[in-house]
N, C-alpha and C positions, 0 to 999 in steps of 0.2 A: 595496554590500553587502546581501546577501539575509538576513534574519533572519525569521524569520517568528514492512490486518484485520483436559467433561461424561463423563469415563471416567476415565482414569488422572490422576495428579498432573501429566503432561505436557502437559495439554490448554490450548492457548490458547482464549478463550472469544470472541474478537471478531477479525475478519480485514477490517475495510474496505477494505483495499487489495489482497487475494490476490486479489481478483473477476477481475482479468484474468490470473489465471496458471491453476492447476490447473483450477479451475472451468469457465472459458470453454474451456480447451483441452480438455477431455474432451467439452464439449458440440460444440466445432467439430469435433472427430474423429468423432461421432457423426452429424453431418449429411451426407448423401449426395447431397443435391438443392441443393447450394451452386452459384451460378453460378460461369463461370470467371473466372478474375482476370486483371487485366492483367498483362503481363511485370514481375516485381519491378525496382524500380528499383535502381541500384547503390548501394553504401554510401556514404555523404555525411559530410564533414568539418564538425563544428560550429565555430560562431564562435570565434575566438581568445579566450583571457581577455583581460581589459582591460589585464594587464601586457605582452601581446604575446608572453609565454613559451609556447612549444610544446615541451614534452618529447618526446625521441625515443622513449621508452618508458614505461609505467606506472611510478608510484611504487610501491615497496614499503612494506609496512606493518607497525607492531606493532599486537597485538590484546590488548585487555582484557575479560576476563569481568566484566559489570555486577553480576552477582550477584542476589539475589531479597530478600524480605522474610522469610526463614526457611522459605519453602516450596522447591519442586523446580523451578518455571518462571519466566521473565521474558520479556518481549518490548520491543523498542524501535522506536518509530514516527517518530520525529523527532529531528534534530539542530540546533541553531541555531549561529551563528557564534562564539559564546562556548565551544561544546563541550558545552552542556548539553544531556541527552538526556532523551526523555519517552516513557512506553510503560505498561507494567504488570508486576506481580510478584505472586508468590504468596506469601500468609502461612502460617503453620503450621496445617494442617487444608486448604491448597489453595484458600481463597477468593482472588481476584484483586483487588488495588487499583491504582488509578492511582498513578504514581509518577513522578517524575525524579530523575535522576542528576547533580550537579554536584560538581566539587572532590573526587571520589572519595568523595561520601557518597550516600545513597538516602534520600529523602523521600517519606513515604506522603502521598498527596494525600488519601485517604478516598473516600467515596461519597457519594450522595443517599439513603443510609439504608437500602439494598438492600445485599446481600452483594458485588457485583462492580462494578469500574468500570474505564477505561482513560483515559489522555491522549495527546494529542499536541499539537503546536506548535512553532513555531521563534521566537516572539517574544521581544525581549530585554527585554520589559516586565514579567517575572516572572508571565506569564499562560499558561493551557493551554486548550485545548478539551477537553471531558470528554465522555464517554457513560457512564452508570450505571444500573444497577438502582436502582430506588425501592423504597420499602414495598409500593406498591399492587400488586395482582394485576392483570394484563392481561385485561379481559372478553373479548376478541377471541382470547386466547391466540396472538399471532402472533409470539411470540419475537423481536421487533424488534431488541433489542442483540445477538441472535445468542450470548447468555451461557447460554441454556438453563435459564433459572429460571421462566420464566411470568410475570416481574413487568413492570410498565409500564417502558420505556427512556425515561432523560431525558436531556436535553441540558443542558450547565452550563458554566460558564467558571469557572476557579480563577484567582484575582488577589490576589497577596500574602497568601496564607494562608486566604482566605475562599473557599468554594464556593456558587455562586449559581447558582440553575436557571433556564434560558432557556426562552421561550415556545414553543408549537407554532402551526401554523396553524389550530387549532381541533379537530384530531385527539388521538388518545390518546398516542402516542409520537413522539419525536425523538431523535436523535443528532447530536452536534458532532464533528466529524474535525480542524480546522485553523484556525489563527490567523495574523495577519500584523502587522507593525510598526504598523499603525494601529490595532490593536484590532478588526478585522473576524474573525468567525469564520463559516466554512460548514459545511455538513451536511446534514441531511434531515430532514423534519418531515411527518406525515401531516396532511391536510387535513380529515378527516373524511367523505370521500366513499366510500360503501360500493361495491363492484364485484366482483361473482360471478366475473369472469374473472381476476381477479388469482391469482398462483399461490401455492398454499396454502405455509405455514398463513397468508400475508398475505390480508387482506380489505378493506382501504381504500387509496385513493390515497396517495402520499406525493409531495412535492415537494423539489427541490433548495431550499435557502434560505441566506440569509446574516443574521447577527445582528450589529448595531451599536449599542453604548450599550444593550444590553438588550433591543432592539426588532428583531422578525423582519420579513424581506423575502423574498418568494418570487422565486427565479429560475427564470422560466419554461421549460418544455420546448420542444423545437423544435415548429413549427406544428402538424405531423402527430402529435405525441405528446401523451401525458397524464399522465406521471410522470416524475421526474427524481431525480438524486443528485449533489451537489457533493461532491468528494473532496478537493480542494486549491486553493490560491489563492496569488497572489503579493502583493507590497506594493503594486501599482499598482490592486488591486481586482478583477482579473481572476481567473476561478474556472474549472475543469475537472471533468467528471465524465462522466455518461451518462444518455441519456433514451430513452423508449419508450413503449409500452403497458404496462397492469398486467398484461396477460398474457405479456409477454415480456421484463419487467424486474422485478428482484427487489432488495429489501434486507432483510437479516437476519441479519448479521453478515459479509456480504460484497455487493460492487456488482456487478450482471451486467446489461448492457443492449445494446440494437442500434445506438445511435448515439453517437458520441463527440462531446462539446459543449464549446465554449469560451464562458462568459458574459463578453463584454467590457462591462463595467460594466453587467451586468443583461440584455444582449441576446444571446439565444443564437445560436451560430454553429456550423453543422455543420462539424465537422472533417473527414468524410470516413471511408472504410473501405479496406481492401485487398482486395475483390473477391471475398471468401469469404462473406459474408452472416453472418449470426447475430449475431455479438458485435462489438461496438467500444466501448472505453473509455479515455477520456482519464485519465491518472493524475497529471499535474503539469504545472505552466507557472511557467518562471522569469521573472525581471524583464525578459528580453528579448523575452517574448512567445512563446518557443518552447515547444511542447507535445509531450510525449511520452505514449505509452499502448499499447495493443496491440489487435490486431483479427484477425479470422479471415482465414485465406487459402484458397483453393479446395482445394489439396492437404491440408487438414487441419491442425489445431493452430494456434498463434498465432504472429505475427510482431510485434516491436514495432515502431513508427513515430515519426518525428518531422516535426512540422507546424509550417510558419511560413507567414507571410502571402506571402511572397515565391515559397516552392517549393511550398506546399501540401502534402499528406500524402506521406510518403516511406517506403517500406518499407526497414528496417535489415537483414533477413536474421536469421539466427541465427548461433549460435558456430561450429557445425561440421555435418558430415554425420552426426554421431552422433544416433540415435534419441533419445537422451536429452535433445535439444534441441528437441523439438517444441512446448513450452509456455514461449515465451520472451518475457518481459515486463518492462518497464521499470517503476520505482517512482517515482524522481526525479531531475531535471535541476537542476543548479546553473547560476550565471550564468557559469560558466566553459565552459558546454557538455558537462562530464562528466554521465554518467548511470550510474545503478546500476539493475541489475534480477536476476532469478532465472531460470533455465532447469531444468525438470523435464521428465521422461518421461510418458507418459501414464499410467502405473501408480502415478507416485509414487515409484518404488524409488531415483530418482537426483534429487536437487535441490542447485542449485549457485548460488552468488552470482556476478553477474559486474559488471565495470567496463566502460562503453562509453566509449572516448577517441579522437577524431581517427579515428573510423571503424572502431575495431577493439574487438572484445569480449575481455576478458581474465577468465579465472576468477580472483577475488579469492583463492581459497585457493591458487592460485600464486604470488602477491605476498606470501604471509606466511612467516615464519620456518618453516624446515624442522620444528622441533620443537612447532609451534603446537600446544595443547590442544584448539583450536577448529576447527570445521569450518563454514565461513559458507554458509549455505542459503538466508536470505531478507533481502538488504539492502534495507531500506527507505528508508533516508534517507542524503543525504549533504550537508554544507555547501560554502561557498565555499572553506574551507580544504583541503578535500577528505578532510575525516573521514568516516568512513562508519558507521553502525548499522544494527541489524537483529537476525536471529534466527539463532543458531549452536547446532551440536551439541556437545556436551562429549564428546569422544570417549571419555575415560575413564569415564563414568558413562552415557552413554545419555540424560541430561537435556539440555533445551533451554533455552538462556539467552539473554538480550540482551547485546550486544556493542558495542563501540567499536572501530574500527580507525583508527589514525592514521598518516597519511605518515611515512616514515622518510628525509628526503632525505639524510641523513649516512651512510647505509650504504656500507660501503665495496664497492668494486667486487668483491671476493672474495665477502663475504655475499651480493651480488646473484647473482653467478655460481652459489654453493651453491645458493641457493634455486631458481634458474631449473632446475637440473639434477636437482632431487629427483624430478621428475615423480611427484607424489603420485596421481595418477589422481583417477578418481571414487570416491566414497564412497558405498555403499548403504547408504540410511537404515535403521536398526533396525525392526523389525515395529512397534512400539509409536509410533515417529514416524510411519511410513506410515499406521497408523490414525488418528492425531492429525489428520492432513490429509486423509485420504480421508472419515473420517466428517463432516468438516466441512461437506462439500461432496455427498456420495454421495445424500442423501435429496432435496436440491434439484434434482439432476438427473434423478432419477426422475420429478419432477411437471413438469420443464419440458422433458424430450426431445421431440424431434419425431420 
């Protein structure tokens, strides 16, 4: 069992895992000097579940709006096998606090003294990985948390109701992204090395790290690189993320780098790329050692990939020939080989979440009841039960909320047929939602563009 991201009220303030989505896609589309890529590999079929069951079509789902803390925005980053969801939600006044949802209730985890925080983690040990504003002003003004406050970003662990700060590598800022059942947490921390070539507003080096029992351990970048970011890990202690130079790798609310990395018990392994140059980020690794992520392709945009030791890196293609599928990125893979991700066009006008299963990508919105009040944009997480959590548009209000989608195996054939026939089509996102996504990345492109 596997248990283990500044304007309107609709703004999410940290997108640690959206890196390999719209940001990298826009960068990839802007690159005209990328080398030719090898021929795309055919879609492949993931490993069968441990039960041996191989459904002939994706499950259909019920969906729940997880709500907020009284504000207008919430986001879900992780879900464990018990169905507990972690993320963030706004309070009245639109400050954002780390939260978890369990048994129909939302719990405010709090902050490290600053105004905003976020939580993630799949552990069943009542623990969460936290990144949070602190009270201290950042003298380097790096906006490391991506929360737009100018405050020092702190990593922390929340355990049984207590929030405890975690150390850095000697630098000012750190952020924690994910924990596992053994109590290990991964993330990123500054090491205090100043570098004028870093992408503004970053001014110092940052490293992928793992914390265990309050002690920090550096996960070194690839031999040719100097900085790194660890996004997720499995229960075996393997972590994934990206590494590069400070001049082509960034963290400040999202992760973006040229080399996808698997850290196998601390040793960095280059997962490879899809021939497009520019961007390669490993987003998740399951307990079978299967790595998913996204990378630039020579035609422009991003394709999702699946890497195993046996097959190496494989291009999974896109959902269709629709231009809305140019930025196609996975976020998480479970131990059954199911994967969730998102597909957006280059303008961010169309974003939709997908489920990848048995070599086929299916729009999650086509698996929901015909009268669903939510449109799934970014499905960040799924557990081994097949439950999915992430970010959805509330179609009646234009707000964006965290959601939980649960397989509905008892749906009748008539219900399934009705859902399949409804042909909902693409939802063009409201302008304020597009701005929410675009403003999160645009300044970073301008400083990073080639």
